[in-house]
DRENNUVO-741103 format. One record per residue (C-alpha): residue in one letter; x, y, z. Coordinates in nm, 4 decimals, padded with zeros to 6 digits. Layout:
['a' [X Y Z]];
...
END
This chain:
['m' [00.0000 00.0000 00.0000]];
['h' [00.1148 00.3518 -00.0699]];
['d' [00.2140 00.6188 00.1823]];
['i' [-00.0606 00.8827 00.1774]];
['r' [00.1778 01.1439 00.3147]];
['a' [00.4150 01.0911 00.0229]];
['i' [00.1252 01.1343 -00.2203]];
['r' [00.0211 01.4585 -00.0504]];
['e' [00.3745 01.5940 -00.0574]];
['n' [00.4549 01.5002 -00.4175]];
['p' [00.1483 01.4054 -00.6232]];
['e' [00.3334 01.4642 -00.9507]];
['t' [00.5894 01.1966 -00.8688]];
['f' [00.3146 00.9543 -00.7687]];
['d' [00.1234 01.0178 -01.0916]];
['a' [00.4405 00.9597 -01.2936]];
['q' [00.4932 00.6272 -01.1158]];
['m' [00.1342 00.5164 -01.1739]];
['a' [00.1538 00.6287 -01.5374]];
['r' [00.4246 00.3667 -01.5842]];
['r' [00.1621 00.1174 -01.4677]];
['g' [-00.0876 00.2438 -01.7242]];
['l' [-00.2891 00.4550 -01.4781]];
['s' [-00.3445 00.8291 -01.5192]];
['g' [-00.4402 01.1088 -01.2831]];
['v' [-00.4600 00.8813 -00.9805]];
['s' [-00.3433 01.1369 -00.7256]];
['s' [-00.6440 01.3644 -00.7797]];
['e' [-00.8861 01.0898 -00.6750]];
['v' [-00.6670 00.9895 -00.3814]];
['l' [-00.6252 01.3449 -00.2581]];
['s' [-00.9959 01.4220 -00.3039]];
['l' [-01.0894 01.1346 -00.0730]];
['d' [-00.8095 01.2235 00.1638]];
['g' [-00.9222 01.5867 00.1724]];
['a' [-01.2818 01.4892 00.2421]];
['r' [-01.1727 01.2544 00.5211]];
['r' [-00.9470 01.5134 00.6816]];
['g' [-01.2183 01.7792 00.6484]];
['k' [-01.4635 01.5617 00.8404]];
['i' [-01.2031 01.4958 01.1089]];
['t' [-01.1283 01.8682 01.1430]];
['a' [-01.4995 01.9510 01.1626]];
['a' [-01.5504 01.6826 01.4286]];
['e' [-01.2620 01.8236 01.6315]];
['a' [-01.4101 02.1749 01.6055]];
['a' [-01.7511 02.0457 01.7142]];
['q' [-01.5887 01.8656 02.0058]];
['a' [-01.4203 02.1895 02.1146]];
['e' [-01.7563 02.3709 02.0989]];
['r' [-01.9212 02.0928 02.2989]];
['n' [-01.6494 02.1050 02.5636]];
['a' [-01.6834 02.4820 02.5970]];
['a' [-02.0621 02.4600 02.6253]];
['s' [-02.0382 02.1802 02.8814]];
['k' [-01.8243 02.3987 03.1031]];
['e' [-02.0859 02.6802 03.0896]];
['v' [-02.3867 02.4598 03.1650]];
['g' [-02.3109 02.4340 03.5358]];
['a' [-02.2370 02.8058 03.5656]];
['a' [-02.5695 02.8989 03.4032]];
['k' [-02.7553 02.6653 03.6375]];
['a' [-02.5727 02.8084 03.9419]];
['r' [-02.6694 03.1673 03.8609]];
['g' [-03.0268 03.0724 03.7937]];
['d' [-03.0233 03.1571 03.4238]];
['e' [-03.2646 02.8853 03.3172]];
['a' [-03.2920 03.0034 02.9563]];
['e' [-02.9139 02.9974 02.9086]];
['f' [-02.8956 02.6628 03.0876]];
['e' [-03.1473 02.5088 02.8460]];
['r' [-02.9787 02.6664 02.5426]];
['l' [-02.6379 02.5321 02.6461]];
['r' [-02.7751 02.1900 02.7272]];
['a' [-02.9402 02.1725 02.3843]];
['l' [-02.6142 02.2874 02.2222]];
['v' [-02.4212 02.0114 02.4000]];
['a' [-02.6701 01.7519 02.2741]];
['e' [-02.6621 01.8993 01.9239]];
['k' [-02.2811 01.8932 01.9119]];
['k' [-02.2739 01.5363 02.0429]];
['a' [-02.4963 01.4264 01.7530]];
['e' [-02.2918 01.6338 01.5073]];
['i' [-01.9659 01.4785 01.6280]];
['a' [-02.1083 01.1262 01.5918]];
['r' [-02.2276 01.2056 01.2385]];
['l' [-01.8949 01.3573 01.1334]];
['e' [-01.6971 01.0688 01.2789]];
['e' [-01.9108 00.8183 01.0878]];
['e' [-01.8670 01.0201 00.7686]];
['a' [-01.4914 01.0392 00.8266]];
['k' [-01.4857 00.6636 00.8836]];
['a' [-01.6692 00.6083 00.5554]];
['e' [-01.4296 00.8357 00.3654]];
['d' [-01.1369 00.6554 00.5276]];
['a' [-01.2742 00.3196 00.4101]];
['k' [-01.3111 00.4541 00.0548]];
['l' [-00.9544 00.5858 00.0627]];
['r' [-00.8182 00.2578 00.1977]];
['d' [-01.0037 00.0577 -00.0684]];
['l' [-00.8643 00.2850 -00.3380]];
['l' [-00.5083 00.2575 -00.2087]];
['l' [-00.5387 -00.1211 -00.1702]];
['g' [-00.6338 -00.1436 -00.5379]];
['l' [-00.3333 00.0512 -00.6678]];
['p' [-00.0217 -00.1395 -00.7788]];
['n' [00.3251 -00.0821 -00.6420]];
['a' [00.5475 00.1839 -00.7969]];
['p' [00.8171 00.0425 -01.0278]];
['y' [01.1785 00.1279 -00.9599]];
['d' [01.3342 00.3665 -01.2101]];
['d' [01.5459 00.0918 -01.3680]];
['v' [01.2458 -00.1286 -01.4542]];
['p' [01.2206 -00.1429 -01.8360]];
['e' [00.9289 00.0316 -02.0042]];
['g' [00.6976 -00.1971 -02.1950]];
['a' [00.3473 -00.3274 -02.2537]];
['d' [00.3843 -00.7031 -02.2021]];
['e' [00.6268 -00.9954 -02.1811]];
['d' [00.7589 -00.9210 -02.5303]];
['d' [00.9207 -00.6079 -02.3851]];
['n' [01.1046 -00.7833 -02.1011]];
['e' [01.4816 -00.7388 -02.1113]];
['e' [01.7204 -01.0301 -02.0982]];
['v' [01.9862 -00.9912 -01.8297]];
['r' [02.1956 -01.3041 -01.8861]];
['r' [02.1986 -01.6650 -02.0010]];
['w' [02.3614 -01.9678 -01.8444]];
['g' [02.4310 -02.3124 -01.9845]];
['d' [02.4130 -02.4680 -02.3278]];
['v' [02.0806 -02.5541 -02.4814]];
['p' [02.1009 -02.9320 -02.5394]];
['s' [02.1018 -03.0765 -02.8883]];
['f' [01.9332 -03.4048 -02.9738]];
['d' [01.9750 -03.6475 -03.2632]];
['f' [01.5993 -03.6974 -03.2507]];
['k' [01.2996 -03.4669 -03.2133]];
['p' [01.2492 -03.4085 -02.8402]];
['v' [00.8951 -03.4337 -02.7076]];
['e' [00.7145 -03.2691 -02.4192]];
['h' [00.7393 -03.4284 -02.0775]];
['f' [00.4035 -03.6056 -02.0878]];
['d' [00.4926 -03.7787 -02.4177]];
['i' [00.8191 -03.9349 -02.2989]];
['p' [00.7559 -04.3132 -02.2928]];
['g' [00.9339 -04.3696 -01.9608]];
['v' [00.7370 -04.0851 -01.7987]];
['k' [00.3872 -04.1875 -01.9091]];
['p' [00.3436 -04.4695 -01.6515]];
['g' [00.4086 -04.2276 -01.3662]];
['m' [00.2176 -03.9185 -01.4876]];
['d' [-00.1548 -03.9879 -01.4871]];
['f' [-00.3821 -03.7045 -01.5942]];
['e' [-00.6868 -03.9225 -01.6604]];
['t' [-00.7155 -04.0551 -01.3048]];
['a' [-00.6586 -03.7051 -01.1655]];
['a' [-00.9363 -03.5752 -01.3921]];
['k' [-01.1741 -03.8393 -01.2537]];
['l' [-01.0920 -03.7247 -00.9026]];
['s' [-01.0675 -03.3486 -00.9471]];
['g' [-01.1239 -03.2332 -01.3028]];
['s' [-00.8832 -03.0751 -01.5481]];
['r' [-00.5417 -02.9346 -01.4599]];
['f' [-00.4579 -03.1898 -01.1959]];
['v' [-00.2109 -03.4790 -01.2135]];
['m' [-00.1338 -03.7932 -01.0186]];
['l' [00.2354 -03.8841 -01.0032]];
['s' [00.3603 -04.2278 -00.9087]];
['g' [00.6669 -04.4496 -00.9155]];
['a' [00.9872 -04.3065 -01.0573]];
['v' [00.8341 -03.9736 -01.1566]];
['a' [00.6975 -03.9151 -00.8061]];
['r' [01.0356 -04.0075 -00.6595]];
['v' [01.2182 -03.7572 -00.8798]];
['h' [00.9638 -03.4879 -00.7929]];
['r' [01.0202 -03.5492 -00.4207]];
['a' [01.3974 -03.5540 -00.4661]];
['l' [01.3874 -03.2156 -00.6386]];
['a' [01.1954 -03.0576 -00.3508]];
['q' [01.4308 -03.2126 -00.0966]];
['m' [01.7372 -03.0960 -00.2850]];
['m' [01.6047 -02.7401 -00.3013]];
['l' [01.5337 -02.7341 00.0719]];
['d' [01.8705 -02.8842 00.1630]];
['v' [02.0633 -02.6406 -00.0553]];
['h' [01.8708 -02.3352 00.0635]];
['t' [01.9027 -02.4251 00.4312]];
['g' [02.2501 -02.5797 00.4231]];
['e' [02.4251 -02.3469 00.1792]];
['n' [02.2139 -02.0345 00.1314]];
['g' [02.1364 -01.9557 00.4942]];
['l' [01.7562 -01.9786 00.4815]];
['t' [01.5481 -02.1035 00.7719]];
['e' [01.3071 -02.3807 00.6786]];
['a' [00.9445 -02.3385 00.7837]];
['i' [00.6322 -02.5511 00.7628]];
['t' [00.3334 -02.3213 00.7339]];
['p' [-00.0463 -02.3509 00.7095]];
['v' [-00.1970 -02.3616 00.3627]];
['l' [-00.5260 -02.2110 00.4835]];
['v' [-00.5222 -01.8431 00.5828]];
['r' [-00.7577 -01.5626 00.6827]];
['d' [-00.8483 -01.2598 00.4735]];
['e' [-00.5926 -01.0444 00.6540]];
['a' [-00.3017 -01.2570 00.5325]];
['m' [-00.4183 -01.2396 00.1711]];
['y' [-00.4564 -00.8617 00.1986]];
['g' [-00.1072 -00.8374 00.3466]];
['t' [00.0609 -00.9871 00.0417]];
['n' [-00.1781 -00.8182 -00.2044]];
['q' [-00.3768 -01.1206 -00.3238]];
['l' [-00.6840 -00.9353 -00.1970]];
['p' [-00.8869 -00.7490 -00.2923]];
['k' [-00.7779 -00.7402 -00.6564]];
['f' [-00.7064 -01.1083 -00.7224]];
['a' [-00.9740 -01.2906 -00.5258]];
['e' [-01.0874 -01.4815 -00.8336]];
['d' [-00.7394 -01.6285 -00.8766]];
['s' [-00.7568 -01.8098 -00.5420]];
['y' [-00.9757 -02.0734 -00.3787]];
['q' [-01.1890 -01.9911 -00.0746]];
['t' [-01.3515 -02.2423 00.1589]];
['r' [-01.7121 -02.2295 00.2792]];
['e' [-01.5812 -02.1053 00.6143]];
['g' [-01.4108 -01.8097 00.4442]];
['m' [-01.0503 -01.9321 00.4658]];
['w' [-00.8232 -01.9101 00.1611]];
['l' [-00.5951 -02.1764 00.0142]];
['i' [-00.2566 -02.0131 -00.0362]];
['p' [-00.1313 -01.9523 -00.3924]];
['t' [00.2230 -01.9700 -00.2522]];
['s' [00.3839 -01.9698 00.0921]];
['e' [00.4872 -01.6102 00.0264]];
['v' [00.1530 -01.5397 00.1954]];
['t' [00.2313 -01.7229 00.5187]];
['l' [00.6042 -01.6524 00.5408]];
['t' [00.5688 -01.2792 00.4776]];
['n' [00.2695 -01.2407 00.7096]];
['s' [00.4637 -01.4064 00.9912]];
['v' [00.5756 -01.0528 01.0854]];
['r' [00.2319 -00.8979 01.0492]];
['e' [00.1445 -00.6402 01.3197]];
['s' [00.4972 -00.6685 01.4615]];
['i' [00.7745 -00.4305 01.5592]];
['l' [01.1015 -00.6192 01.5214]];
['e' [01.4351 -00.5272 01.6695]];
['g' [01.6648 -00.4031 01.3964]];
['s' [01.9251 -00.6536 01.5091]];
['a' [01.6862 -00.9384 01.4154]];
['l' [01.7031 -00.8483 01.0458]];
['p' [01.7371 -00.9977 00.7945]];
['l' [01.4871 -01.2806 00.8299]];
['r' [01.5280 -01.5377 00.5525]];
['y' [01.2829 -01.8242 00.5146]];
['c' [01.2012 -02.1059 00.2793]];
['a' [00.9072 -02.3444 00.2761]];
['h' [00.7940 -02.6356 00.0632]];
['t' [00.4150 -02.6301 00.0328]];
['q' [00.1230 -02.7274 -00.1794]];
['c' [-00.0028 -02.4208 -00.3669]];
['f' [-00.3447 -02.3569 -00.5191]];
['r' [-00.4522 -02.1265 -00.8004]];
['s' [-00.7804 -02.1157 -00.9863]];
['e' [-00.6008 -01.9907 -01.2991]];
['a' [-00.8907 -01.7560 -01.3684]];
['g' [-00.8538 -01.5961 -01.7090]];
['s' [-00.6074 -01.8572 -01.8352]];
['a' [-00.8505 -02.0647 -02.0395]];
['g' [-00.6714 -02.2317 -02.3278]];
['k' [-00.3213 -02.1607 -02.1949]];
['d' [-00.0839 -02.4527 -02.1333]];
['t' [-00.3681 -02.7001 -02.0962]];
['s' [-00.1465 -02.9993 -02.1763]];
['g' [00.0852 -03.1503 -01.9195]];
['m' [00.1983 -03.0151 -01.5841]];
['l' [00.2970 -02.6627 -01.6782]];
['r' [-00.0140 -02.4859 -01.5447]];
['q' [-00.1980 -02.6707 -01.2693]];
['h' [-00.4590 -02.5810 -01.0087]];
['q' [-00.2550 -02.7621 -00.7412]];
['f' [00.1239 -02.7642 -00.7460]];
['e' [00.4276 -02.7515 -00.5201]];
['k' [00.6844 -02.4810 -00.4712]];
['v' [00.9844 -02.4162 -00.2552]];
['e' [00.9360 -02.0484 -00.1786]];
['m' [01.1942 -01.8028 -00.0476]];
['v' [01.0978 -01.4936 00.1530]];
['s' [01.3262 -01.2260 00.2983]];
['i' [01.2309 -00.9528 00.5445]];
['v' [01.5068 -00.6954 00.5541]];
['h' [01.6237 -00.3476 00.6496]];
['p' [01.5359 -00.1012 00.3689]];
['d' [01.9048 -00.0339 00.3062]];
['e' [01.9607 -00.4024 00.2284]];
['s' [01.6728 -00.4806 -00.0078]];
['e' [01.8640 -00.4084 -00.3297]];
['a' [02.1458 -00.6459 -00.2414]];
['e' [01.8988 -00.9005 -00.1063]];
['q' [01.7176 -00.9305 -00.4371]];
['q' [02.0434 -01.0133 -00.6113]];
['r' [02.1298 -01.2658 -00.3396]];
['m' [01.7918 -01.4380 -00.3749]];
['l' [01.8273 -01.4417 -00.7521]];
['k' [02.1598 -01.6230 -00.7185]];
['c' [01.9988 -01.8758 -00.4820]];
['a' [01.7327 -01.9632 -00.7403]];
['e' [01.9749 -01.9654 -01.0333]];
['g' [02.2101 -02.1867 -00.8348]];
['i' [01.9510 -02.4659 -00.8179]];
['l' [01.9246 -02.4725 -01.1978]];
['e' [02.3020 -02.4666 -01.2333]];
['r' [02.3316 -02.7603 -00.9946]];
['l' [02.0861 -02.9460 -01.2168]];
['g' [02.2738 -02.8453 -01.5310]];
['l' [01.9664 -02.6822 -01.6834]];
['a' [02.0136 -02.3977 -01.9292]];
['y' [01.8248 -02.0823 -01.8320]];
['r' [01.7964 -01.7148 -01.8998]];
['t' [01.7183 -01.4343 -01.6561]];
['v' [01.4981 -01.1436 -01.7654]];
['s' [01.3963 -00.8163 -01.6059]];
['l' [01.0197 -00.7720 -01.6294]];
['c' [00.8959 -00.4549 -01.7952]];
['t' [00.6365 -00.2242 -01.6422]];
['g' [00.3520 -00.3912 -01.8321]];
['d' [00.4444 -00.7411 -01.7109]];
['l' [00.5378 -00.6492 -01.3535]];
['g' [00.3340 -00.8130 -01.0772]];
['f' [00.0917 -00.6002 -00.8753]];
['g' [00.2978 -00.5897 -00.5537]];
['a' [00.6482 -00.5759 -00.7033]];
['r' [00.8780 -00.2807 -00.7538]];
['r' [01.1159 -00.4930 -00.9605]];
['t' [01.1023 -00.8571 -01.0710]];
['f' [01.3509 -01.0875 -01.2347]];
['d' [01.2089 -01.3976 -01.3981]];
['i' [01.4255 -01.7045 -01.4469]];
['e' [01.3225 -01.9047 -01.7511]];
['v' [01.4430 -02.2626 -01.7972]];
['w' [01.4927 -02.4218 -02.1381]];
['l' [01.2246 -02.6771 -02.2301]];
['p' [01.3265 -02.8806 -02.5379]];
['g' [00.9740 -03.0155 -02.5866]];
['q' [00.8468 -02.6634 -02.6423]];
['d' [01.1712 -02.5384 -02.7969]];
['t' [01.1644 -02.2297 -02.5767]];
['y' [01.2422 -02.0873 -02.2340]];
['r' [00.9614 -02.0956 -01.9771]];
['e' [00.9359 -01.9269 -01.6378]];
['i' [01.0429 -02.1352 -01.3387]];
['s' [01.1039 -01.8598 -01.0833]];
['s' [01.0158 -01.4969 -01.0178]];
['v' [01.2258 -01.3029 -00.7685]];
['s' [01.0583 -00.9792 -00.6619]];
['t' [01.1339 -00.6920 -00.4294]];
['c' [00.8285 -00.5136 -00.2900]];
['g' [00.9911 -00.2332 -00.0917]];
['d' [00.7615 -00.1341 00.1966]];
['f' [00.4430 -00.1952 -00.0073]];
['q' [00.3472 -00.5194 00.1691]];
['a' [00.4849 -00.4029 00.5034]];
['r' [00.2404 -00.1102 00.5055]];
['r' [-00.0473 -00.3458 00.4343]];
['m' [00.0681 -00.5747 00.7181]];
['n' [00.1907 -00.2992 00.9538]];
['a' [00.5244 -00.4819 00.9811]];
['r' [00.7969 -00.2592 01.1247]];
['f' [01.1334 -00.2583 01.2957]];
['r' [01.3060 -00.0288 01.5424]];
['e' [01.6754 00.0544 01.5737]];
['d' [01.8346 00.1707 01.8997]];
['g' [01.5019 00.2703 02.0527]];
['g' [01.4195 00.4977 01.7595]];
['k' [01.0968 00.5502 01.5701]];
['p' [00.9572 00.2323 01.4090]];
['q' [01.0130 00.2002 01.0335]];
['f' [00.8555 -00.0317 00.7799]];
['v' [01.0574 -00.3363 00.6787]];
['h' [01.1147 -00.4316 00.3144]];
['t' [00.9893 -00.7664 00.1867]];
['l' [01.1096 -00.9868 -00.0983]];
['n' [00.9948 -01.3192 -00.2368]];
['g' [01.1027 -01.5683 -00.4974]];
['s' [01.0519 -01.9249 -00.6135]];
['g' [01.3373 -02.1472 -00.5256]];
['l' [01.1984 -02.3248 -00.7374]];
['a' [00.8578 -02.4310 -00.8709]];
['v' [00.8983 -02.8063 -00.8162]];
['g' [00.6650 -02.9257 -01.0918]];
['r' [00.8301 -02.7053 -01.3517]];
['a' [01.1718 -02.8225 -01.2372]];
['l' [01.0490 -03.1778 -01.2898]];
['i' [00.9330 -03.0890 -01.6410]];
['a' [01.2733 -02.9392 -01.7211]];
['v' [01.4664 -03.2373 -01.5833]];
['l' [01.2521 -03.4828 -01.7794]];
['e' [01.2595 -03.2955 -02.1093]];
['n' [01.6281 -03.2062 -02.1027]];
['g' [01.7297 -03.5582 -02.0019]];
['q' [01.5129 -03.7528 -02.2454]];
['t' [01.6770 -04.0174 -02.4615]];
['a' [01.6028 -04.1542 -02.8057]];
['e' [01.5004 -04.4831 -02.6418]];
['g' [01.2288 -04.3109 -02.4389]];
['g' [01.4002 -04.2939 -02.1025]];
['v' [01.5413 -04.0023 -01.9043]];
['m' [01.8997 -03.9480 -01.7892]];
['l' [01.8760 -03.7624 -01.4589]];
['p' [02.1125 -03.4750 -01.3766]];
['e' [02.4242 -03.5615 -01.1787]];
['g' [02.3477 -03.2880 -00.9270]];
['l' [02.0311 -03.4717 -00.8261]];
['h' [02.1875 -03.8177 -00.7826]];
['p' [02.2646 -03.7787 -00.4092]];
['w' [01.8931 -03.7230 -00.3419]];
['l' [01.7989 -04.0315 -00.5433]];
['g' [02.0101 -04.2829 -00.3568]];
['g' [02.2517 -04.2967 -00.6473]];
['k' [01.9873 -04.3694 -00.9115]];
['t' [02.0719 -04.2047 -01.2412]];
['q' [01.7885 -04.2608 -01.4863]];
['i' [01.4281 -04.3413 -01.5583]];
['t' [01.4170 -04.6362 -01.7950]];
['p' [01.1988 -04.6428 -02.1080]];
['e' [00.9693 -04.8727 -01.9100]];
['g' [00.9277 -04.6148 -01.6341]];
['a' [01.1512 -04.7614 -01.3636]];
['l' [01.4108 -04.5724 -01.1569]];
['a' [01.7525 -04.7254 -01.2140]];
END
């Protein structure tokens, strides 16, 4: 959420930032609501002062026997009491309108975020690894003969409908090994603290990480009003909600492996085949809560953590800086990591690493204090480290053989008990 004081002090800067998000003249609406709210508050304070003054005179009028003045003052006190109540309710209503407006406005991009309308305008930052060559035409993951026995979309559809999958045997084992490897590397080498979090959360948590109110249709809600998390960014980031941390406690760096749930509203017809876009999937998420002075360096550190997993797996990738038109709602800057998928003959996203500045912290009221000073808002960052299902897709497609099996990356062997391949028959060997 945006700082209303900053908008008051420099509306032109705010409008320029929102213009980069495709919004125009936003400050006028914000300041109009803010002015109306403040006007009601000022009027209520003036009415309260008049009521207080009249209250003091009531007793004096009664004592001197001035019945007419006593009745006038008593009526004035009652009138001002009603006026104050009305003004406070009106101020509360204006405040709610202002809060709803601010909650619906996206974060301000950093100056170095590329201008652009959509993903075609994203800027490549770097590439790593060699795109593999095959002496046969590579297929997508779900068409690899050795994968088919362990990747069952038909049974999942009977149970749950489209965009679900049931994994078994060797494929399930590789999927689990990938998640375990990511957790072990992030906790053992990258200094993250592992967490196991709920996957059901209240409204407040979804507001805190900007899934609500704008993206309610993208998430699943239970009959009791709880929400299934789209990623553990929600739970990890909200762990500091309504808190004032000691500055010495920062940075906080977490990772969690969870089930994630997305309705994929508005994605009809996109990536309907295979595991690329599912309603239920698994991610190892990274979240950092840091001092504002450290957030720039922290984004680069998190990016290296995610890239390092792909390098360990020997998977070619490219890193791109998202343009203003492709930037997520809560991000000030995002780097996407795209892994090479031979079956599609293209790079596809496997991680997004975003810095949010104090945008989420303001929504959560998450602050820190240094040396007994005034509390300040923390900065929050999040990134996939990685999307487990998409990592599985990449491992399967890049390792496929002409015989229909899969050679598994050497970096994953220690988490597979020394197994090195999926045979054309679907066995782990």
